[in-house]
C-alpha positions in Angstrom: 0.0 0.0 0.0 1.4 3.4 -1.0 2.0 6.0 1.6 -0.4 8.9 1.5 0.7 10.7 4.7 3.9 11.4 6.7 4.4 8.8 9.4 3.9 11.4 12.2 0.5 12.6 10.8 -2.5 11.5 12.9 -4.8 9.4 10.7 -8.6 9.8 10.6 -10.0 7.0 12.7 -13.7 8.0 12.5 -16.3 5.8 10.9 -20.0 6.3 10.3 -22.2 3.5 11.5 -25.9 3.8 10.6 -25.7 7.6 11.1 -23.6 7.5 14.2 -20.2 9.1 13.9 -17.8 7.0 16.0 -14.3 8.3 16.9 -12.9 4.9 15.9 -14.3 1.5 14.7 -13.8 -0.3 18.0 -16.8 -1.3 20.0 -17.3 -3.8 22.8 -19.6 -6.9 22.4 -22.8 -7.5 24.3 -22.4 -9.8 27.3 -18.7 -9.2 27.7 -18.7 -5.6 29.0 -21.5 -5.3 31.5 -23.3 -2.1 31.2 -20.1 0.0 30.7 -19.7 1.1 34.3 -18.1 -2.2 35.3 -15.2 -1.6 33.0 -14.7 2.1 33.5 -11.7 1.6 35.9 -10.0 -0.6 33.3 -10.8 1.2 30.0 -11.0 4.8 29.1 -14.5 4.6 27.6 -13.8 7.7 25.6 -11.0 6.0 23.8 -13.3 3.6 22.0 -16.0 4.1 19.4 -18.9 2.7 21.3 -19.9 0.1 23.9 -22.8 -2.4 23.9 -24.7 -3.3 27.0 -25.6 -6.8 28.2 -28.7 -8.1 26.5 -31.8 -6.6 28.1 -35.3 -8.1 28.5 -38.6 -6.8 29.9 -38.2 -8.7 33.2 -34.9 -9.5 35.1 -33.4 -12.8 34.4 -31.2 -14.9 36.7 -29.7 -16.9 33.9 -28.7 -20.5 33.8 -27.4 -22.6 36.7 -23.7 -23.1 37.2 -21.2 -24.1 35.9 -21.9 -21.8 32.9 -18.5 -20.8 31.6 -15.7 -23.2 30.5 -12.4 -22.4 28.8 -11.7 -24.5 25.7 -8.7 -24.7 23.3 -8.8 -21.5 21.3 -11.8 -19.9 23.1 -14.5 -20.3 25.7 -18.0 -21.7 26.0 -20.7 -19.7 27.9 -24.2 -20.6 28.9 -24.9 -17.5 31.0 -28.5 -17.6 29.9 -28.9 -13.9 29.1 -28.8 -12.9 32.8 -29.7 -9.2 33.1 -31.3 -6.6 35.4 -34.4 -6.0 33.2 -35.5 -2.8 31.5 -36.8 -1.1 34.6 -33.6 -1.5 36.6 -31.6 -0.5 33.6 -33.4 2.8 33.4 -33.2 3.4 37.1 -29.7 2.2 37.9 -27.7 2.0 34.7 -28.7 4.8 32.5 -27.5 7.6 34.9 -23.9 6.4 34.3 -24.3 6.7 30.6 -24.9 10.4 30.9 -21.3 10.8 32.2 -19.6 9.2 29.2 -19.1 10.9 25.9 -19.2 7.6 24.0 -22.3 6.1 22.3 -24.0 3.4 24.4 -25.8 0.8 22.3 -28.5 -1.3 24.1 -28.6 -4.9 23.1 -32.0 -6.5 23.7 -34.1 -9.6 23.2 -37.6 -11.1 23.7 -39.3 -14.5 23.7 -41.9 -13.3 21.2 -42.4 -10.5 18.7 -44.5 -8.5 21.0 -41.7 -8.5 23.7 -39.2 -7.4 21.1 -41.4 -4.5 20.0 -42.1 -3.4 23.5 -38.3 -3.4 24.3 -37.6 -1.4 21.2 -40.4 1.1 22.1 -39.1 1.6 25.6 -35.5 1.9 24.6 -36.4 4.4 21.9 -37.4 6.9 24.7 -34.0 6.8 26.4 -31.9 9.6 25.0 -28.7 8.2 26.5 -29.1 5.1 24.3 -27.6 5.9 20.9 -28.7 2.8 19.0 -30.4 -0.6 19.5 -28.8 -4.0 18.8 -31.4 -6.7 18.3 -30.3 -10.2 19.5 -32.3 -12.6 17.3 -30.5 -15.7 18.5 -33.4 -16.5 20.8 -36.3 -19.0 20.7 -39.8 -17.9 19.8 -41.9 -19.4 22.6 -45.1 -18.9 20.5 -43.8 -20.9 17.6 -42.5 -24.1 19.2 -39.1 -22.7 20.1 -37.8 -22.0 16.6 -34.9 -19.5 16.9 -35.8 -16.2 15.4 -32.3 -15.9 13.9 -32.4 -19.1 12.0 -35.6 -18.4 10.1 -35.7 -15.5 7.7 -39.4 -14.9 8.0 -39.2 -14.9 11.8 -36.2 -12.6 11.7 -37.9 -10.2 9.3 -41.0 -10.1 11.6 -38.9 -9.1 14.6 -37.0 -6.4 12.7 -40.2 -5.0 11.2 -41.9 -4.8 14.6 -38.9 -3.0 16.1 -38.6 -0.7 13.1 -42.1 0.4 13.6 -41.6 1.7 17.1 -38.1 3.3 17.0 -36.3 5.9 15.1 -32.9 5.0 16.6 -30.4 3.1 14.5 -31.4 -0.5 14.5 -28.5 -3.0 14.4 -29.5 -6.7 14.0 -27.0 -9.3 15.4 -27.0 -12.4 13.2 -26.5 -15.9 14.3 -23.9 -18.1 12.6 -25.9 -21.2 13.3 -27.7 -21.1 10.0 -27.4 -22.7 6.5 -27.0 -19.4 4.7 -26.1 -16.3 6.6 -26.7 -14.2 3.4 -30.3 -15.1 3.3 -30.8 -14.0 6.9 -28.9 -10.7 6.2 -31.0 -9.9 3.2 -34.2 -10.6 5.1 -33.2 -8.2 7.9 -32.1 -5.5 5.4 -35.5 -5.7 3.6 -37.3 -5.5 6.9 -35.7 -2.2 7.9 -32.4 -2.9 9.6 -29.9 0.0 9.6 -26.8 -2.2 10.2 -25.9 -5.8 10.8 -23.5 -7.2 13.4 -22.1 -10.7 13.0 -21.4 -13.2 14.2 -23.0 -14.2 17.4 -21.6 -17.3 19.2 -21.5 -20.8 17.6 -23.2 -23.6 19.5 -20.8 -25.9 21.2 -20.3 -28.2 24.2 -17.6 -29.6 26.5 -17.4 -33.0 28.2 -15.8 -34.1 31.4 -14.3 -37.4 30.5 -13.8 -38.7 34.0 -17.4 -37.8 35.1 -18.8 -38.7 31.7 -21.0 -35.7 31.9 -21.2 -32.3 30.1 -19.2 -29.6 31.9 -21.9 -26.9 31.4 -25.0 -27.4 33.4 -26.9 -26.3 30.3 -25.1 -29.0 28.3 -24.5 -26.7 25.3 -23.3 -23.1 25.2 -22.1 -20.3 22.9 -18.5 -20.8 21.6 -16.4 -17.6 21.2 -12.8 -16.6 21.0 -9.9 -16.9 18.5 -11.0 -20.2 17.1 -14.1 -18.8 15.5 -12.4 -15.9 13.7 -12.0 -17.6 10.3 -15.7 -18.5 10.3 -16.6 -14.9 11.3 -14.4 -13.4 8.7 -15.9 -15.5 6.0 -19.4 -14.6 7.0 -18.6 -10.9 7.2 -17.1 -11.0 3.7 -20.1 -12.9 2.3 -22.6 -10.6 3.8 -20.7 -7.4 2.9 -20.9 -8.4 -0.8 -24.6 -9.1 -0.6 -26.1 -6.2 1.3 -25.8 -2.4 1.3 -25.9 -2.0 5.1 -22.8 -1.3 7.2 -21.5 -4.3 9.1 -20.0 -4.7 12.5 -17.6 -7.6 12.5 -17.4 -9.9 15.6 -15.6 -13.1 16.4 -12.2 -13.8 17.8 -10.8 -10.3 17.6 -7.9 -10.3 20.0 -5.6 -7.6 18.5 -5.4 -4.8 16.0 -4.5 -7.2 13.2 -7.6 -9.1 13.7 -9.7 -6.0 13.7 -8.2 -4.6 10.6 -8.7 -7.9 8.8 -12.4 -7.6 9.5 -12.5 -4.2 8.0 -10.7 -5.4 4.9 -13.4 -8.1 4.6 -16.1 -5.4 4.6 -16.8 -4.4 8.3 -17.3 -0.7 9.1 -16.7 -1.4 12.8 -15.8 -4.3 15.0 -16.8 -5.6 18.4 -14.3 -7.0 21.0 -15.7 -9.7 23.2 -13.8 -12.6 24.6 -10.5 -10.6 24.6 -12.0 -8.5 27.4 -12.0 -11.5 29.7 -8.3 -12.0 29.2 -7.5 -8.2 29.4 -10.2 -5.9 30.5 -8.5 -3.1 28.6 -8.3 -5.0 25.4 -10.7 -2.7 23.4 -8.7 0.4 24.2 -5.4 -1.3 23.4 -6.8 -2.6 20.1 -8.0 0.9 19.1 -4.6 2.4 19.9 -2.7 -0.3 18.0 -5.0 0.1 15.0 -4.1 3.8 14.9 -0.4 3.0 15.2 -0.7 0.6 12.3 -2.2 3.2 10.1 0.5 5.7 11.0 3.3 3.1 10.4 1.7 2.1 7.0 0.9 5.6 5.8 -2.8 5.2 5.7 -4.5 8.5 6.1 -8.1 7.4 6.7 -9.2 4.1 8.2 -12.4 4.2 6.1 -10.2 3.4 3.0 -9.7 -0.1 4.4 -13.4 -1.0 4.5 -14.0 -3.7 2.0 -10.6 -3.2 0.4 -9.8 -6.9 0.3 -8.3 -7.9 -3.0 -9.6 -11.3 -4.2 
């Protein structure tokens, strides 16, 4: 890549994600960063582009029984069970902190049926401190025999349409990788009114205790994340980026700046850091700083020039 700036020149790290101008492309992934406040002592929240809350629901959830996290080669399995404080406690106890931070806070949310999704979107739309909504469609529809919204394009489209009807905030849909064709799901969400897509959510996996001859997780299966899923996530981001016109947030095994920049080459406008925060709570800030250093070292004036610049 030819140099376009002097090495000492500060590059433009800003990106536009569904109408939100982020200071840099680095975000944190839902379920790995609490509600932001928990990590404030480890990360300068104003050094990253945005942070995403734990998934929120209408009522508080205690989550699954323990054990519900297990380390595996190349990653980790979690079966937390979407534990969260619920929308009322979020408004009363978590939102006040958001006012003190000059970084967009994105609320991840879910429901067990379309009405719950729509109600969550409606309530979150009224919270000025929430910059955007991220819809977790990797949940079972209790009214349709447990089919997962994110594995059926019609179900996914119904959720997105219902949420779109009640919010003017940017609507980001988080796609599941546990599907036959992620492009079909992406297009269904785009047609239904999504403003952006984030992918991928965790893969379904399990771990076994040989001596006990039993699953290690009390839930038996869990969501697999970490470095081992990066090649799958990269492939899916690349496929979806070619198929839709929406901006994409790349997620999956991002442990360093190189990983993040590869996702941008594959077509991501921004990235989310997840499992890395369990290893180093300051990972998101470090990755943002190292991305900027790479741009300086390689004479890249604007990080946006890397989006989708993969040569195949």
